[in-house]
C-alpha positions, 0 to 999 in steps of 0.5 A, a space after each residue: 512463488 505461488 503465493 509471492 505472484 498471488 500477492 504480487 497480484 493482490 497489491 497491483 489489483 489494489 493499486 490500480 484500483 486507487 489509480 482510478 481515483 482523481 483527486 478532487 481539487 487542485 490538478 493532481 494526477 495519480 501515480 501509480 508505482 510496481 517494481 515487481 523487481 525489488 517488490 516495492 509498490 507506491 501510489 503517488 500523488 504529485 501536482 499542484 492545489 490551492 496551497 502549492 506543490 502536491 507529492 505524497 505517497 498516498 500508499 506504500 506496500 512492499 513484499 519482504 521475506 515472503 510477507 506484505 508490509 504495509 509501510 504506510 496508508 493514507 487512505 480512509 478505508 485502509 490498504 490492510 482492509 482490501 488485502 484482507 478481502 483478497 485473500 491474504 492472511 493476518 499472518 502474512 501483513 505486517 504493519 511497518 507502520 507501527 513501532 516494533 515493539 507494538 506489533 504484537 497488539 495488532 493482531 498481523 505479523 509481527 515481522 
């Protein structure tokens, strides 16, 4: 259980850090979503810019079977590197945006 709490805290630290950034264009809000019951964590942008409505997932991370799954990462530097910097071992990170048959080439957990 201690590991699970550590992972929740690491993910929430990353979300809070990214939620502080204000998009440089348009009238866009950043919304951090932390569902600690189902262990789904998202950062979303929504609002309006010159092209129209903005409603986008910046990143989605979840905890599933004691591992952190990076389901989507639209950040420049990468949520995965931030997780590593916070002490999460590679073998506990699954890059869910890779096809399952290609995950063994990433150096991270397969499942």
